[in-house]
C-alpha positions in Angstrom: -33.8 44.9 -46.9 -32.8 45.8 -43.4 -35.5 43.4 -42.0 -34.1 40.5 -44.1 -30.6 41.2 -42.9 -31.7 41.2 -39.2 -33.7 38.0 -39.7 -30.7 36.4 -41.4 -28.3 37.4 -38.5 -30.8 36.3 -35.8 -31.2 32.9 -37.6 -27.4 32.5 -37.8 -26.9 33.3 -34.1 -29.7 30.8 -33.2 -28.0 28.1 -35.3 -24.7 28.7 -33.6 -26.2 28.6 -30.2 -28.0 25.3 -30.9 -24.7 23.8 -32.3 -22.8 24.8 -29.2 -25.5 23.3 -26.9 -25.3 20.0 -28.9 -21.5 20.0 -28.6 -21.7 20.5 -24.9 -24.3 17.7 -24.5 -22.1 15.3 -26.5 -19.0 16.2 -24.4 -20.9 15.7 -21.2 -22.2 12.4 -22.3 -18.9 11.1 -23.6 -17.4 8.3 -21.5 -14.5 9.4 -19.4 -11.2 7.5 -19.7 -11.0 5.0 -16.9 -7.9 5.0 -14.6 -5.4 2.3 -15.2 -6.3 -0.3 -12.6 -4.7 -3.8 -12.6 -6.5 -6.7 -11.1 -5.2 -10.3 -11.0 -8.8 -11.4 -11.5 -8.6 -10.1 -15.1 -6.0 -12.8 -15.8 -8.3 -15.6 -14.6 -11.3 -16.9 -16.6 -13.2 -17.6 -13.3 -14.0 -13.9 -13.1 -16.3 -12.0 -15.5 -13.9 -9.4 -17.1 -16.6 -6.7 -17.5 -17.6 -6.6 -13.8 -14.4 -7.4 -11.8 -13.3 -3.8 -11.3 -16.7 -2.0 -11.3 -16.4 -1.1 -7.6 -12.7 -0.2 -7.9 -13.4 2.5 -10.5 -15.5 4.4 -7.9 -12.7 4.7 -5.4 -11.2 8.1 -4.7 -7.7 6.7 -3.9 -5.0 8.1 -6.2 -2.9 4.9 -5.8 -2.8 1.5 -4.2 -0.9 -1.8 -4.2 -2.4 -5.0 -2.9 -0.6 -8.3 -2.6 -0.9 -11.9 -1.3 2.5 -12.0 0.6 2.3 -15.8 1.0 2.6 -16.5 -2.8 3.9 -13.0 -3.7 1.0 -12.5 -6.1 0.0 -9.0 -7.0 -3.8 -8.8 -6.6 -4.5 -5.2 -7.6 -2.8 -1.9 -8.2 -3.4 1.6 -9.4 -0.6 4.1 -10.2 1.9 2.0 -8.2 4.9 4.1 -9.3 3.4 7.6 -9.0 5.5 9.7 -6.6 3.4 10.8 -3.6 3.6 12.0 0.0 3.6 9.1 2.5 2.6 11.2 5.5 2.8 9.1 8.7 3.3 5.8 6.9 6.9 7.1 7.1 6.9 6.0 10.7 7.1 2.3 9.6 10.7 3.1 8.6 11.4 4.9 11.9 10.0 2.0 13.8 11.8 -0.8 11.9 15.1 0.9 12.3 14.5 1.1 16.1 13.4 -2.5 16.2 16.7 -3.6 14.5 18.9 -1.2 16.5 19.6 -3.5 19.5 18.7 -0.5 21.7 15.1 -1.2 22.7 15.9 -1.3 26.4 17.7 2.1 26.3 16.3 5.3 27.7 15.1 8.1 25.5 14.7 11.6 26.9 12.4 14.0 25.1 14.2 17.0 23.8 12.8 20.5 23.2 12.9 20.0 19.5 10.9 16.7 19.8 8.4 18.3 22.2 7.8 21.2 19.8 7.2 19.1 16.7 3.8 19.7 15.0 1.1 17.2 16.0 3.4 15.8 18.7 2.2 15.2 22.3 5.3 14.2 24.2 6.6 16.6 26.8 10.1 18.0 27.2 12.1 16.1 29.7 9.8 12.9 29.7 11.8 9.7 29.8 10.8 6.6 27.9 12.0 3.1 27.4 12.7 3.1 23.6 10.4 0.0 23.1 7.5 1.7 24.9 8.1 4.9 22.9 7.6 3.0 19.7 4.0 2.3 20.7 3.5 6.0 21.0 5.0 6.5 17.5 2.9 3.8 15.8 -0.5 3.8 17.6 -1.6 7.4 18.1 1.0 8.5 15.5 2.8 11.0 17.7 5.1 13.1 15.5 7.1 14.3 18.6 7.7 10.7 19.6 9.0 9.8 16.1 11.3 12.8 16.1 12.7 11.7 19.5 13.3 8.2 18.2 15.1 9.6 15.2 17.3 11.9 17.3 18.2 9.1 19.7 19.1 6.5 17.0 21.2 8.9 14.9 23.1 10.1 18.1 24.0 6.5 18.8 24.3 4.9 15.3 24.8 7.5 12.5 26.4 10.9 12.8 25.1 11.8 9.3 21.6 12.0 10.7 18.5 9.9 10.9 17.3 10.6 7.4 20.6 9.2 6.2 19.8 6.0 8.0 16.3 5.9 6.5 17.5 6.4 3.0 20.2 3.8 3.4 17.6 1.3 4.5 15.3 2.3 1.6 18.2 1.7 -0.8 18.8 -1.7 0.7 15.1 -2.6 0.2 15.2 -1.4 -3.4 12.7 1.4 -2.7 14.1 3.2 -5.8 11.5 6.0 -5.9 11.6 7.0 -2.3 13.4 9.7 -0.4 13.1 10.6 3.3 14.0 13.8 5.1 12.3 13.3 8.5 11.2 10.6 10.9 7.5 11.5 11.0 6.3 12.3 7.5 5.3 15.9 7.7 5.2 17.3 4.2 8.4 18.2 2.4 9.0 18.4 -1.4 12.0 16.0 -0.9 10.0 13.5 1.2 8.2 11.2 -1.2 7.5 7.6 -2.1 5.3 5.3 -4.2 2.6 2.7 -3.3 4.9 0.0 -4.6 7.9 1.2 -2.5 5.7 1.4 0.6 4.7 -2.2 0.0 8.3 -3.3 -0.1 8.7 -1.6 3.3 5.5 -3.1 4.7 6.4 -6.6 3.7 9.9 -6.2 5.2 8.6 -4.7 8.4 6.0 -7.4 9.0 8.6 -10.1 9.0 10.1 -8.5 12.2 8.2 -10.0 15.2 8.8 -6.9 17.4 7.4 -4.6 14.7 4.5 -6.9 14.0 3.5 -7.1 17.7 3.6 -3.3 18.1 1.3 -2.5 15.2 -1.1 -5.3 16.1 -2.4 -3.4 19.1 -5.8 -1.5 18.9 -4.9 0.1 22.3 -2.0 0.0 24.6 -1.1 1.2 28.1 2.4 2.4 28.8 4.2 4.4 31.4 7.0 6.9 31.3 10.1 5.9 33.3 8.8 8.4 36.0 5.7 6.3 36.3 3.2 8.5 34.4 0.5 6.2 32.9 -0.4 6.8 29.2 -3.3 5.2 27.3 -2.7 4.9 23.6 -5.4 4.3 20.9 -4.6 3.2 17.4 -5.6 5.6 14.5 -6.2 2.6 12.3 -10.0 2.3 12.1 -9.8 -1.2 10.4 -9.5 -2.5 14.0 -13.0 -3.2 15.1 -14.4 -2.8 11.6 -12.7 -5.5 9.6 -12.1 -9.0 11.2 -8.5 -10.2 10.9 -6.8 -6.8 10.9 -3.3 -7.1 12.3 -2.0 -3.5 11.7 -0.1 -1.4 10.5 0.0 2.4 9.9 -2.1 5.3 8.9 -1.1 8.6 7.4 -2.9 11.9 6.9 -1.9 15.4 5.8 -3.6 17.9 3.5 -0.9 17.2 0.8 -1.0 13.4 1.2 -4.7 12.9 1.7 -5.7 9.8 3.5 -3.2 7.0 3.5 -3.1 3.5 5.0 -0.7 0.6 5.0 -2.5 -2.4 6.4 -2.5 -6.2 6.8 -5.4 -8.7 7.2 -5.4 -12.4 7.9 -8.5 -14.6 7.3 -8.9 -18.4 7.1 -5.2 -19.0 6.4 -5.1 -16.3 3.8 -3.1 -13.1 4.2 -3.3 -9.8 2.2 -1.2 -6.6 2.5 -2.5 -3.3 1.2 -1.1 0.2 0.7 -3.6 2.8 -0.3 -2.7 6.5 -0.8 -4.4 9.9 -1.2 -8.0 9.1 -0.5 -10.2 12.2 -0.5 -11.6 13.0 2.0 -9.0 11.3 4.2 -11.5 9.3 6.2 -12.4 7.3 3.1 -9.1 5.4 3.4 -10.9 2.9 5.8 -14.0 2.3 3.6 -11.9 2.1 0.4 -9.5 -0.4 2.0 -12.4 -2.6 3.0 -13.7 -2.6 -0.6 -10.2 -3.6 -1.8 -9.8 -6.3 0.9 -13.3 -7.8 0.0 -12.2 -7.9 -3.6 -8.8 -9.4 -2.7 -10.2 -12.2 -0.5 -12.9 -13.0 -3.2 -10.0 -13.4 -5.7 -8.0 -15.7 -3.3 -11.0 -17.9 -2.5 -11.9 -18.3 -6.2 -8.3 -19.0 -7.2 -8.1 -21.5 -4.3 -11.1 -23.4 -5.6 -9.8 -23.3 -9.2 -6.4 -24.6 -8.1 -8.0 -27.3 -6.0 -10.0 -28.4 -9.0 -7.0 -28.3 -11.3 -5.0 -30.5 -8.8 -7.9 -33.0 -8.7 -8.0 -33.1 -12.5 -4.3 -33.7 -12.6 -4.5 -36.7 -10.2 -7.4 -38.2 -12.2 -5.4 -37.8 -15.4 -2.4 -39.4 -13.9 -4.2 -42.8 -13.4 -3.1 -45.2 -16.1 -0.7 -42.7 -17.6 2.9 -43.8 -17.3 4.1 -40.4 -18.3 2.5 -38.6 -15.4 3.9 -38.8 -11.8 1.8 -38.9 -8.6 2.3 -35.2 -8.2 0.5 -34.6 -11.6 3.7 -33.5 -13.3 4.9 -34.9 -16.7 7.8 -37.4 -16.0 9.1 -37.3 -19.6 12.5 -35.6 -20.1 12.4 -32.1 -21.5 13.6 -32.0 -25.0 16.6 -29.9 -25.7 15.8 -26.8 -27.8 18.2 -25.3 -30.2 19.4 -21.8 -29.3 17.1 -19.1 -30.6 14.0 -21.3 -31.1 12.1 -19.4 -28.5 11.6 -15.6 -28.4 11.9 -15.1 -24.6 11.0 -11.4 -24.8 7.7 -12.2 -26.5 7.0 -15.0 -24.1 7.5 -12.7 -21.1 4.9 -10.3 -22.5 2.2 -12.9 -22.1 3.4 -14.8 -19.1 2.1 -13.8 -15.6 5.2 -13.8 -13.4 4.5 -14.3 -9.7 7.0 -12.0 -8.0 8.9 -13.1 -4.9 8.8 -11.1 -1.7 10.0 -7.6 -2.2 10.3 -8.2 -6.0 7.4 -6.1 -7.3 9.2 -4.7 -10.3 
């Protein structure tokens, strides 16, 4: 009897172990839920829907936002409204406020506070032309230089402090999920943004010719006002690796991961990209290249499709008195009685091409 009991218990334990192993195997083999990635290609029949985002699913980036600023078309995004640390992409705001200040020819003297800022390389007492100091802010991403710019601008333009200036500008640009507390982007719980908000800032900044010229330099030689020569090298590794790169700003901290706001122009096409929290941080360059390749592929295909559609319209217009030379229907639009169209339902299915800084 004792033997039968032991055999029964051993069999029961063995069955439970086998069931547990099968459950673990099933769980391991279960497909993981894919992150929510949007791609404009999914809205176009020219792209196979099952393959368009195969590469994008492998990217480590926690968020990105990629647009064609010429048409305002959103090309791809992932977690565009997730609050994240911007790291040194913050310096885009610092730089644009300086570019718009009217004080670019003024002298900035480096204070003790600026010289002691973490990851800053300016020296106490050094004197710079503000315009030259901005190259030091944006190319090697000098935190001390950014702090000095913030100190100088707030002393001349806003007694409430530089972060107040930054947040006022963010509000003007409808960066509704952004808050700044410093000029350089070192981590702070109250210093945050989103990929969509950073794109608003990027688009705005690149319309300023002074800003655009500063960030377009892979290297730059400047001098302090005392004649000390300084060679600056851009931290943006897209320069030299991806043809057509014209800027703009990197960002890296342990909390933020690898971040990069960038711009590329090729064959009359232009794409802006903000990518955030790549891990490891150095992956921001390779992952940006993957996204750019995908973006330009989309634009080339859409260009071919649009060209074919225009050709078809012109051919259809021959012998048709209802169609004008531009391919548009010349017939008057009939008046619709109120309530005949459900506009809310229509907007669910209509792809709206946003205007500049209208990525809501």
